DSSP file (Angstrom, degrees, kcal/mol; ACC not computed):
  #  RESIDUE AA STRUCTURE BP1 BP2  ACC     N-H-->O    O-->H-N    N-H-->O    O-->H-N    TCO  KAPPA ALPHA  PHI   PSI    X-CA   Y-CA   Z-CA
    1    1 A X              0   0    0      0, 0.0     2,-0.1     0, 0.0     0, 0.0   0.000 360.0 360.0 360.0 144.0   46.7  113.5  130.2
    2    2 A X     >  -     0   0    0      1,-0.1     4,-2.3     4,-0.0     5,-0.2  -0.313 360.0-105.9 -77.7 167.3   47.0  110.1  128.5
    3    3 A X  H  > S+     0   0    0      1,-0.2     4,-2.3     2,-0.2     5,-0.1   0.878 122.8  53.1 -60.2 -38.0   45.5  107.0  130.0
    4    4 A X  H  > S+     0   0    0      2,-0.2     4,-2.7     1,-0.2    -1,-0.2   0.909 107.8  49.8 -65.8 -41.9   49.0  105.8  131.0
    5    5 A X  H  > S+     0   0    0      2,-0.2     4,-2.6     1,-0.2    -2,-0.2   0.902 110.4  51.1 -62.1 -40.4   49.7  109.1  132.8
    6    6 A X  H  X S+     0   0    0     -4,-2.3     4,-2.1     2,-0.2    -2,-0.2   0.915 110.7  48.5 -61.8 -43.1   46.4  108.7  134.6
    7    7 A X  H  X S+     0   0    0     -4,-2.3     4,-2.2     2,-0.2    -2,-0.2   0.930 111.6  49.3 -62.9 -45.9   47.3  105.2  135.6
    8    8 A X  H  X S+     0   0    0     -4,-2.7     4,-2.2     1,-0.2    -2,-0.2   0.909 110.2  50.7 -60.9 -42.6   50.7  106.3  136.9
    9    9 A X  H  X S+     0   0    0     -4,-2.6     4,-2.6     1,-0.2    -1,-0.2   0.901 109.5  51.5 -62.4 -39.8   49.2  109.1  138.9
   10   10 A X  H  X S+     0   0    0     -4,-2.1     4,-2.7     2,-0.2    -1,-0.2   0.882 107.1  52.9 -65.0 -38.8   46.8  106.6  140.5
   11   11 A X  H  X S+     0   0    0     -4,-2.2     4,-2.4     2,-0.2     5,-0.2   0.937 111.4  46.7 -61.1 -46.7   49.7  104.3  141.4
   12   12 A X  H  X S+     0   0    0     -4,-2.2     4,-1.9     1,-0.2    -2,-0.2   0.935 114.3  46.6 -61.2 -47.5   51.5  107.2  143.2
   13   13 A X  H  X S+     0   0    0     -4,-2.6     4,-2.7     1,-0.2     5,-0.2   0.890 111.6  51.8 -64.2 -39.3   48.3  108.3  145.0
   14   14 A X  H  X S+     0   0    0     -4,-2.7     4,-2.8     1,-0.2    -1,-0.2   0.935 111.6  45.6 -63.1 -46.7   47.5  104.8  146.0
   15   15 A X  H  < S+     0   0    0     -4,-2.4    -1,-0.2     1,-0.2    -2,-0.2   0.804 114.5  50.0 -68.6 -27.5   50.9  104.2  147.5
   16   16 A X  H >< S+     0   0    0     -4,-1.9     3,-0.5    -5,-0.2    -2,-0.2   0.912 116.1  40.3 -74.2 -42.9   50.8  107.6  149.2
   17   17 A X  H 3< S+     0   0    0     -4,-2.7     2,-0.3     1,-0.3    -2,-0.2   0.883 133.4  22.5 -72.1 -39.0   47.4  107.0  150.7
   18   18 A X  T 3< S-     0   0    0     -4,-2.8    -1,-0.3    -5,-0.2    -2,-0.1  -0.612  83.7-166.0-129.6  70.7   48.0  103.3  151.7
   19   19 A X    X   -     0   0    0     -3,-0.5     3,-0.6    -2,-0.3     2,-0.3  -0.313  16.7-129.4 -63.4 139.0   51.7  102.9  151.9
   20   20 A X  T 3  S+     0   0    0      1,-0.2    54,-0.2    48,-0.1     3,-0.1  -0.635  85.6  10.8 -85.4 145.0   52.9   99.3  152.0
   21   21 A X  T 3  S+     0   0    0     -2,-0.3    37,-2.2     1,-0.2     2,-1.3   0.841  77.8 160.2  58.9  37.4   55.3   98.2  154.7
   22   22 A X  B <   +a   58   0A   0     -3,-0.6     2,-0.3    35,-0.2    -1,-0.2  -0.695  38.1  86.6 -92.9  84.8   54.9  101.4  156.7
   23   23 A X  S    S-     0   0    0     -2,-1.3     2,-0.2    35,-0.7    22,-0.2  -0.967  78.5 -95.2-168.6 161.4   56.1  100.2  160.1
   24   24 A X        -     0   0    0     -2,-0.3     2,-0.5    33,-0.1    34,-0.1  -0.604  33.8-130.4 -82.8 148.1   59.2   99.9  162.1
   25   25 A X        -     0   0    0     -2,-0.2    21,-0.1     1,-0.1    32,-0.0  -0.859   7.0-144.8 -97.2 134.9   61.0   96.5  162.2
   26   26 A X  S    S+     0   0    0     -2,-0.5     2,-0.2    19,-0.1    -1,-0.1   0.856  84.1  31.7 -68.4 -35.6   61.8   95.3  165.7
   27   27 A X  S    S+     0   0    0      2,-0.1     2,-0.2    -3,-0.1    -2,-0.1  -0.670  96.7  47.8-115.3 174.1   65.1   93.7  164.6
   28   28 A X  S    S-     0   0    0     -2,-0.2     2,-0.3    17,-0.1    19,-0.2  -0.569  88.0 -55.6  95.2-161.6   67.6   94.6  161.9
   29   29 A X  E     -B   46   0A   0     17,-2.7    17,-2.6    -2,-0.2     2,-0.3  -0.762  42.0-162.7-119.3 163.1   69.0   98.0  161.2
   30   30 A X  E     -B   45   0A   0     -2,-0.3     2,-0.3    15,-0.2    15,-0.2  -0.983   6.7-177.0-144.9 156.7   67.6  101.4  160.5
   31   31 A X  E     -B   44   0A   0     13,-1.9    13,-2.8    -2,-0.3     2,-0.4  -0.975  20.0-134.2-152.6 139.7   68.8  104.7  159.0
   32   32 A X  E     -B   43   0A   0     -2,-0.3     2,-0.4    11,-0.2   112,-0.3  -0.804  15.6-163.1 -98.1 137.1   67.1  108.0  158.5
   33   33 A X  E     -B   42   0A   0      9,-3.9     9,-2.6    -2,-0.4     2,-0.4  -0.919   6.6-168.4-114.6 145.6   67.3  110.0  155.3
   34   34 A X  E     -B   41   0A   0    110,-0.6     2,-0.7    -2,-0.4   112,-0.3  -0.998  16.3-158.6-139.1 133.6   66.4  113.6  155.0
   35   35 A X  E >>> -B   40   0A   0      5,-2.8     4,-2.6    -2,-0.4     3,-1.0  -0.904   7.3-170.1-110.3 100.7   65.9  115.9  152.0
   36   36 A X  T 345S+     0   0    0     -2,-0.7    -1,-0.1     1,-0.2     5,-0.0   0.687  78.3  70.1 -67.4 -16.9   66.4  119.5  153.3
   37   37 A X  T 345S+     0   0    0      1,-0.2    -1,-0.2    -3,-0.1    84,-0.0   0.862 123.8   5.5 -68.5 -34.3   65.1  121.0  150.0
   38   38 A X  T <45S-     0   0    0     -3,-1.0    -2,-0.2     2,-0.1    -1,-0.2   0.479 101.4-109.6-128.6  -6.8   61.5  119.9  150.7
   39   39 A X  T  <5 +     0   0    0     -4,-2.6    -3,-0.2     1,-0.3    22,-0.1   0.501  56.5 159.3  91.5   3.5   61.5  118.4  154.2
   40   40 A X  E   < -B   35   0A   0     -5,-0.6    -5,-2.8    -6,-0.1     2,-0.4  -0.391  16.2-174.6 -60.3 135.1   61.0  114.8  153.3
   41   41 A X  E     +BC  34  61A   0     20,-3.0    20,-2.1    -7,-0.2     2,-0.4  -0.973   5.6 174.1-137.7 120.0   62.2  112.6  156.2
   42   42 A X  E     -BC  33  60A   0     -9,-2.6    -9,-3.9    -2,-0.4     2,-0.5  -0.989  19.0-158.5-131.8 133.1   62.3  108.8  155.8
   43   43 A X  E     -BC  32  59A   0     16,-3.5    16,-1.9    -2,-0.4     2,-0.4  -0.958  15.6-158.4-107.1 125.1   63.6  106.1  158.1
   44   44 A X  E     -BC  31  58A   0    -13,-2.8   -13,-1.9    -2,-0.5     2,-0.4  -0.876   3.4-162.8-105.3 135.0   64.3  102.8  156.3
   45   45 A X  E     -BC  30  57A   0     12,-2.6    12,-2.1    -2,-0.4     2,-0.4  -0.927  11.6-179.7-114.7 139.0   64.4   99.5  158.3
   46   46 A X  E     -BC  29  56A   0    -17,-2.6   -17,-2.7    -2,-0.4     2,-0.5  -0.998  19.3-165.7-144.9 140.4   66.1   96.4  156.9
   47   47 A X  E     - C   0  55A   0      8,-2.8     8,-1.9    -2,-0.4     7,-1.8  -0.995  19.5-171.2-118.7 124.5   66.7   92.9  158.0
   48   48 A X  E     - C   0  53A   0     -2,-0.5     2,-0.5     5,-0.2     5,-0.2  -0.855  18.6-159.9-115.7 153.4   69.2   90.9  156.0
   49   49 A X  E >  S- C   0  52A   0      3,-2.6     3,-1.7    -2,-0.3     2,-0.5  -0.914  74.3 -48.0-129.3 102.4   70.1   87.3  156.0
   50   50 A X  T 3  S-     0   0    0     -2,-0.5    -2,-0.0     1,-0.2     0, 0.0  -0.612 124.6 -22.9  67.3-123.3   73.5   87.0  154.4
   51   51 A X  T 3  S+     0   0    0     -2,-0.5    31,-2.3    -3,-0.1     2,-0.4   0.225 118.6 100.2-101.9  12.3   73.3   89.0  151.2
   52   52 A X  E <  S-DC  81  49A   0     -3,-1.7    -3,-2.6    29,-0.2     2,-1.1  -0.835  73.4-129.4-105.8 136.3   69.5   88.7  151.0
   53   53 A X  E     + C   0  48A   0     27,-3.2    26,-3.5    -2,-0.4    27,-0.3  -0.716  29.3 178.9 -80.6 101.6   67.0   91.5  152.0
   54   54 A X  E     -     0   0A   0     -7,-1.8     2,-0.3    -2,-1.1    -6,-0.2   0.897  66.0  -2.3 -74.3 -41.2   64.7   89.4  154.2
   55   55 A X  E     - C   0  47A   0     -8,-1.9    -8,-2.8    -3,-0.2     2,-0.3  -0.993  61.8-178.2-150.5 148.1   62.5   92.3  155.2
   56   56 A X  E     + C   0  46A   0     -2,-0.3     2,-0.3   -10,-0.2   -10,-0.2  -0.986  11.7 156.9-149.2 138.2   62.4   96.1  154.5
   57   57 A X  E     - C   0  45A   0    -12,-2.1   -12,-2.6    -2,-0.3     2,-0.3  -0.881  17.5-151.7-148.4 178.5   60.0   98.8  155.7
   58   58 A X  E     -aC  22  44A   0    -37,-2.2   -35,-0.7    -2,-0.3     2,-0.3  -0.983   8.1-168.6-152.9 162.2   59.9  102.5  156.2
   59   59 A X  E     + C   0  43A   0    -16,-1.9   -16,-3.5    -2,-0.3     2,-0.3  -0.962  35.8  95.9-143.8 156.3   58.3  105.3  158.2
   60   60 A X  E     - C   0  42A   0     -2,-0.3     2,-0.3   -18,-0.2   -18,-0.2  -0.926  55.1 -91.9 154.2-175.5   58.4  109.0  157.7
   61   61 A X  E     + C   0  41A   0    -20,-2.1   -20,-3.0    -2,-0.3     2,-0.3  -0.939  53.6 100.1-131.8 153.3   56.8  112.1  156.4
   62   62 A X        -     0   0    0     -2,-0.3   -23,-0.1   -22,-0.2   -22,-0.0  -0.975  64.0 -32.4 160.8-170.6   57.0  113.8  153.1
   63   63 A X     >  -     0   0    0     -2,-0.3     4,-2.2     1,-0.1     5,-0.2  -0.152  61.7-101.1 -71.1 168.0   55.5  114.5  149.7
   64   64 A X  H  > S+     0   0    0      1,-0.2     4,-2.6     2,-0.2     5,-0.2   0.843 120.6  55.7 -59.4 -35.0   53.4  111.9  147.8
   65   65 A X  H  > S+     0   0    0      2,-0.2     4,-2.5     1,-0.2    -1,-0.2   0.935 109.3  44.0 -66.9 -45.8   56.4  111.1  145.5
   66   66 A X  H  > S+     0   0    0      2,-0.2     4,-2.0     1,-0.2    -2,-0.2   0.905 117.1  46.2 -67.1 -39.4   58.8  110.2  148.4
   67   67 A X  H  X S+     0   0    0     -4,-2.2     4,-2.3     2,-0.2    -2,-0.2   0.919 114.5  46.6 -68.6 -43.6   56.2  108.2  150.2
   68   68 A X  H  X S+     0   0    0     -4,-2.6     4,-2.8    -5,-0.2     5,-0.2   0.910 111.9  51.2 -65.1 -42.1   55.1  106.3  147.1
   69   69 A X  H  X S+     0   0    0     -4,-2.5     4,-2.6    -5,-0.2    -1,-0.2   0.920 111.5  47.1 -62.1 -43.7   58.7  105.6  146.1
   70   70 A X  H  X S+     0   0    0     -4,-2.0     4,-2.2    -5,-0.2    -1,-0.2   0.907 112.7  50.2 -63.7 -41.5   59.5  104.2  149.5
   71   71 A X  H  X S+     0   0    0     -4,-2.3     4,-1.5     2,-0.2    -2,-0.2   0.936 113.2  44.1 -63.1 -47.9   56.4  102.1  149.5
   72   72 A X  H  X S+     0   0    0     -4,-2.8     4,-1.9     1,-0.2    -2,-0.2   0.918 110.9  56.3 -63.4 -42.9   57.0  100.6  146.0
   73   73 A X  H  X S+     0   0    0     -4,-2.6     4,-1.8    -5,-0.2    -1,-0.2   0.922 106.2  49.6 -54.5 -47.0   60.7  100.1  147.0
   74   74 A X  H  X S+     0   0    0     -4,-2.2     4,-0.8     1,-0.2    -1,-0.2   0.852 110.2  50.4 -65.7 -33.3   59.8   98.0  150.0
   75   75 A X  H  < S+     0   0    0     -4,-1.5    -1,-0.2     1,-0.2    -2,-0.2   0.838 114.5  44.2 -72.5 -30.9   57.4   95.8  148.0
   76   76 A X  H  < S+     0   0    0     -4,-1.9    -2,-0.2    -3,-0.2    -1,-0.2   0.772 110.2  51.9 -84.0 -26.6   60.0   95.1  145.3
   77   77 A X  H >< S+     0   0    0     -4,-1.8     3,-2.2    -5,-0.2   -24,-0.3   0.648  72.0 112.6 -94.6 -14.6   63.0   94.4  147.4
   78   78 A X  T 3< S+     0   0    0     -4,-0.8   -24,-0.2     1,-0.3     3,-0.1  -0.402  92.0  11.3 -60.8 126.8   61.9   91.7  149.8
   79   79 A X  T 3  S+     0   0    0    -26,-3.5    -1,-0.3     1,-0.3     2,-0.2   0.334 101.9 119.5  88.5  -7.2   63.7   88.5  149.0
   80   80 A X    <   -     0   0    0     -3,-2.2   -27,-3.2   -27,-0.3    -1,-0.3  -0.542  66.2-112.7 -87.1 156.5   66.2   90.2  146.6
   81   81 A X  B  >  -D   52   0A   0    -29,-0.3     4,-2.4    -2,-0.2   -29,-0.2  -0.430  28.9-110.0 -78.5 163.0   69.9   90.2  147.1
   82   82 A X  H  > S+     0   0    0    -31,-2.3     4,-2.3     1,-0.2     5,-0.1   0.887 121.8  53.5 -60.4 -38.4   71.7   93.4  147.8
   83   83 A X  H  > S+     0   0    0    -32,-0.3     4,-2.2     2,-0.2    -1,-0.2   0.902 108.3  48.8 -64.3 -41.1   73.2   93.2  144.3
   84   84 A X  H  > S+     0   0    0      2,-0.2     4,-2.4     1,-0.2    -2,-0.2   0.896 110.9  50.9 -64.9 -39.3   69.8   92.9  142.8
   85   85 A X  H  X S+     0   0    0     -4,-2.4     4,-2.6     2,-0.2    -2,-0.2   0.904 109.5  50.8 -63.1 -41.5   68.6   95.8  144.8
   86   86 A X  H  X S+     0   0    0     -4,-2.3     4,-2.3     2,-0.2    -2,-0.2   0.900 110.2  49.3 -63.4 -41.9   71.5   97.9  143.6
   87   87 A X  H  X S+     0   0    0     -4,-2.2     4,-2.1     2,-0.2    -2,-0.2   0.924 111.8  48.3 -63.2 -45.0   70.8   97.0  140.0
   88   88 A X  H  X S+     0   0    0     -4,-2.4     4,-2.6     1,-0.2    -2,-0.2   0.906 110.1  52.2 -62.8 -41.8   67.2   97.9  140.4
   89   89 A X  H  X S+     0   0    0     -4,-2.6     4,-3.2     1,-0.2     5,-0.2   0.917 107.8  52.2 -60.8 -42.6   68.1  101.2  142.0
   90   90 A X  H  X S+     0   0    0     -4,-2.3     4,-2.2     1,-0.2    -1,-0.2   0.916 111.6  45.7 -59.2 -44.1   70.5  102.0  139.1
   91   91 A X  H  X S+     0   0    0     -4,-2.1     4,-2.0     2,-0.2    -1,-0.2   0.899 114.2  49.0 -65.6 -41.0   67.7  101.4  136.6
   92   92 A X  H  X S+     0   0    0     -4,-2.6     4,-2.6     2,-0.2     5,-0.2   0.925 110.7  49.7 -64.9 -44.7   65.2  103.4  138.6
   93   93 A X  H  X S+     0   0    0     -4,-3.2     4,-1.4     1,-0.2     6,-0.3   0.901 110.2  50.8 -63.0 -40.2   67.7  106.3  139.0
   94   94 A X  H  <>S+     0   0    0     -4,-2.2     5,-2.3    -5,-0.2     6,-1.5   0.897 110.5  51.4 -61.7 -39.0   68.3  106.3  135.2
   95   95 A X  H ><5S+     0   0    0     -4,-2.0     3,-1.0     4,-0.2    -2,-0.2   0.950 112.4  42.7 -62.7 -50.8   64.5  106.4  134.7
   96   96 A X  H 3<5S+     0   0    0     -4,-2.6    -1,-0.2     1,-0.3    -2,-0.2   0.666 115.6  49.5 -77.0 -14.7   63.9  109.4  137.0
   97   97 A X  T 3<5S-     0   0    0     -4,-1.4    -1,-0.3    -5,-0.2    -2,-0.2   0.411 114.3-113.6-100.1   1.4   66.9  111.3  135.7
   98   98 A X  T < 5S+     0   0    0     -3,-1.0    -3,-0.2    -4,-0.5    -4,-0.1   0.644  88.3 111.2  80.4  14.7   66.0  110.7  132.0
   99   99 A X      < +     0   0    0     -5,-2.3    -4,-0.2    -6,-0.3    -5,-0.1   0.487  42.4 119.6 -96.9  -4.9   69.0  108.6  131.2
  100  100 A X        +     0   0    0     -6,-1.5     4,-0.1     1,-0.1    -9,-0.0  -0.366  35.3 179.2 -69.2 136.3   67.1  105.3  130.8
  101  101 A X        +     0   0    0     -2,-0.1    -1,-0.1     2,-0.1     2,-0.0   0.460  59.8  82.2-106.8  -8.8   67.3  103.6  127.4
  102  102 A X  S    S-     0   0    0      1,-0.1     2,-0.6   -11,-0.1     3,-0.0  -0.172  94.8 -78.2 -91.5-176.1   65.0  100.7  128.4
  103  103 A X    >   -     0   0    0      1,-0.1     3,-2.0    -2,-0.0     4,-0.3  -0.754  32.9-147.3 -84.0 117.6   61.3  100.1  128.6
  104  104 A X  G >  S+     0   0    0     -2,-0.6     3,-2.0     1,-0.3     7,-0.2   0.794  94.5  70.5 -57.2 -28.2   60.0  101.8  131.8
  105  105 A X  G >  S+     0   0    0      1,-0.3     3,-1.7     2,-0.2    -1,-0.3   0.754  83.0  71.7 -62.1 -23.0   57.3   99.1  132.0
  106  106 A X  G <  S+     0   0    0     -3,-2.0    -1,-0.3     1,-0.3    -2,-0.2   0.710  91.5  59.8 -64.3 -18.6   60.1   96.6  133.0
  107  107 A X  G X  S-     0   0    0     -3,-2.0     3,-1.7     1,-0.3    -1,-0.3   0.334  95.2-151.6 -92.4   7.1   60.3   98.4  136.3
  108  108 A X  G X  S-     0   0    0     -3,-1.7     3,-1.8     1,-0.3    -1,-0.3  -0.326  72.1  -1.1  61.3-134.9   56.7   97.6  137.2
  109  109 A X  G >  S+     0   0    0      1,-0.3     3,-1.6     2,-0.2    -1,-0.3   0.711 122.5  74.6 -64.9 -19.5   55.1  100.2  139.5
  110  110 A X  G X  S+     0   0    0     -3,-1.7     3,-2.1     1,-0.3    -1,-0.3   0.810  81.3  72.1 -60.5 -27.7   58.4  102.2  139.6
  111  111 A X  G X  S+     0   0    0     -3,-1.8     3,-1.9     1,-0.3    -1,-0.3   0.761  80.8  73.3 -59.2 -24.0   57.5  103.3  136.1
  112  112 A X  G <  S+     0   0    0     -3,-1.6     3,-0.5     1,-0.3    -1,-0.3   0.742  92.5  55.6 -62.0 -21.7   54.8  105.4  137.7
  113  113 A X  G X  S+     0   0    0     -3,-2.1     3,-1.7    -4,-0.2    -1,-0.3   0.352  74.8 102.0 -93.5   6.3   57.5  107.8  138.9
  114  114 A X  G X   +     0   0    0     -3,-1.9     3,-1.7     1,-0.3    -1,-0.2   0.812  68.8  69.6 -59.5 -31.0   59.1  108.4  135.5
  115  115 A X  G >  S+     0   0    0     -3,-0.5     3,-1.7     1,-0.3    -1,-0.3   0.667  77.8  78.3 -64.7 -16.9   57.4  111.8  135.3
  116  116 A X  G X  S+     0   0    0     -3,-1.7     3,-2.2     1,-0.3     6,-0.3   0.722  74.0  78.6 -67.5 -17.0   59.6  113.2  137.9
  117  117 A X  G <  S+     0   0    0     -3,-1.7    -1,-0.3     1,-0.3     3,-0.2   0.760  86.3  61.1 -60.9 -21.5   62.4  113.6  135.3
  118  118 A X  G <  S+     0   0    0     -3,-1.7     2,-0.4     1,-0.2    -1,-0.3   0.617 106.7  47.6 -76.8 -12.6   60.5  116.6  134.2
  119  119 A X  S X> S-     0   0    0     -3,-2.2     3,-2.3    -4,-0.2     4,-0.7  -0.789  71.6-167.8-131.5  86.9   61.0  118.2  137.6
  120  120 A X  H >> S+     0   0    0     -2,-0.4     3,-0.8     1,-0.3     4,-0.6   0.777  86.0  57.3 -52.1 -33.8   64.7  117.8  138.7
  121  121 A X  H 3> S+     0   0    0      1,-0.2     4,-0.5     2,-0.2     3,-0.4   0.772 101.8  57.9 -69.6 -21.9   64.1  118.8  142.3
  122  122 A X  H <> S+     0   0    0     -3,-2.3     4,-2.2    -6,-0.3    -1,-0.2   0.664  87.3  75.8 -80.2 -16.8   61.5  116.0  142.6
  123  123 A X  H <X S+     0   0    0     -3,-0.8     4,-1.8    -4,-0.7    -1,-0.2   0.893  92.9  54.0 -59.0 -38.8   64.2  113.4  141.6
  124  124 A X  H  X S+     0   0    0     -4,-0.6     4,-0.9    -3,-0.4    -1,-0.2   0.855 106.8  51.3 -65.0 -34.7   65.6  113.8  145.1
  125  125 A X  H  < S+     0   0    0     -4,-0.5     3,-0.5     1,-0.2     4,-0.4   0.927 111.3  47.5 -64.8 -45.0   62.1  113.1  146.6
  126  126 A X  H  < S+     0   0    0     -4,-2.2     4,-0.3     1,-0.2    -2,-0.2   0.780 118.5  39.5 -69.1 -27.9   61.8  109.9  144.5
  127  127 A X  H  X S+     0   0    0     -4,-1.8     4,-2.8    -5,-0.2     5,-0.3   0.464  86.0  95.8-104.3  -1.3   65.3  108.6  145.3
  128  128 A X  H  X S+     0   0    0     -4,-0.9     4,-2.3    -3,-0.5     5,-0.2   0.934  88.6  43.8 -56.5 -51.8   65.5  109.5  149.0
  129  129 A X  H  > S+     0   0    0     -4,-0.4     4,-2.7     1,-0.2    -1,-0.2   0.885 114.1  52.3 -62.3 -37.9   64.4  106.1  150.3
  130  130 A X  H  > S+     0   0    0     -4,-0.3     4,-2.6     2,-0.2    -1,-0.2   0.921 110.3  46.5 -65.1 -45.5   66.6  104.3  147.8
  131  131 A X  H  X S+     0   0    0     -4,-2.8     4,-2.4     2,-0.2    -1,-0.2   0.890 112.4  52.2 -63.3 -38.3   69.7  106.3  148.8
  132  132 A X  H  X S+     0   0    0     -4,-2.3     4,-2.3    -5,-0.3    -2,-0.2   0.943 111.5  45.0 -63.8 -47.9   68.9  105.6  152.5
  133  133 A X  H  X S+     0   0    0     -4,-2.7     4,-2.8     1,-0.2     5,-0.3   0.910 110.7  55.1 -61.6 -42.1   68.6  101.9  151.9
  134  134 A X  H  X S+     0   0    0     -4,-2.6     4,-1.3     1,-0.2    -1,-0.2   0.931 111.3  43.5 -58.4 -46.7   71.8  101.9  149.9
  135  135 A X  H  <>S+     0   0    0     -4,-2.4     5,-2.6     1,-0.2     4,-0.4   0.880 113.0  54.2 -65.5 -37.6   73.7  103.5  152.7
  136  136 A X  H ><5S+     0   0    0     -4,-2.3     3,-1.3     1,-0.2    -2,-0.2   0.942 110.6  42.5 -63.8 -49.7   72.1  101.2  155.3
  137  137 A X  H 3<5S+     0   0    0     -4,-2.8    -1,-0.2     1,-0.3    -2,-0.2   0.749 110.9  57.5 -72.2 -21.1   73.0   98.0  153.6
  138  138 A X  T 3<5S-     0   0    0     -4,-1.3    -1,-0.3    -5,-0.3    -2,-0.2   0.517 116.7-115.6 -82.9  -4.7   76.5   99.3  152.8
  139  139 A X  T < 5 +     0   0    0     -3,-1.3     2,-0.5    -4,-0.4    -3,-0.2   0.651  65.1 147.3  80.9  14.9   77.0   99.9  156.6
  140  140 A X      < -     0   0    0     -5,-2.6    -1,-0.3    -6,-0.2    -2,-0.1  -0.728  34.3-164.1 -84.7 128.3   77.2  103.6  156.2
  141  141 A X        +     0   0    0     -2,-0.5     2,-0.2    -3,-0.1    -1,-0.1   0.474  56.2 105.7 -90.2  -1.4   75.8  105.4  159.3
  142  142 A X  S    S-     0   0    0     -7,-0.1     2,-0.2     1,-0.1    -2,-0.1  -0.516  80.9-107.0 -81.2 145.3   75.6  108.8  157.5
  143  143 A X        -     0   0    0     -2,-0.2  -110,-0.2     1,-0.1    -1,-0.1  -0.489  47.6-109.2 -64.0 138.4   72.3  110.2  156.4
  144  144 A X        -     0   0    0   -112,-0.3     2,-0.6    -2,-0.2  -110,-0.6  -0.295  15.3-141.2 -74.5 155.6   72.2  109.9  152.7
  145  145 A X        -     0   0    0    -14,-0.1     2,-2.8  -112,-0.1  -110,-0.1  -0.962  14.1-144.4-111.3 110.8   72.4  112.8  150.3
  146  146 A X              0   0    0     -2,-0.6   -19,-0.1  -112,-0.3   -18,-0.1  -0.326 360.0 360.0 -76.7  64.4   70.0  112.1  147.4
  147  147 A X              0   0    0     -2,-2.8    -1,-0.2   -20,-0.1   -23,-0.1   0.422 360.0 360.0 -89.8 360.0   72.3  113.7  144.8
């Protein structure tokens, strides 16, 4: 493994062992996402103020990839607008599906999840929290399908 791969693996393991923003929010909205292929289950909590994500957190169980992705997502999206979150999700989804043309380093810690593109079933793990948040801020009450 290269030094960069080692660093990326460490980022994933760190966010899995010590997830950021792993708690329920007392106010705001919540939605649960479930990946039946591997059993990942994540509840995303969000408080918005107008079009701004004031606070976001998560709780759940699952593989290191789903937990790390949710943790990184929550650290990146606080204070962003819903439109900015949508743009970031698009770039992240392109990265993990191998469609990205940009520099992965522009995505910060999300770049650590670039390796999942080699394992298509793991893409659903990496994007579960993102799909859940997307449905939540769009006012959809349905559990997301990380397709």
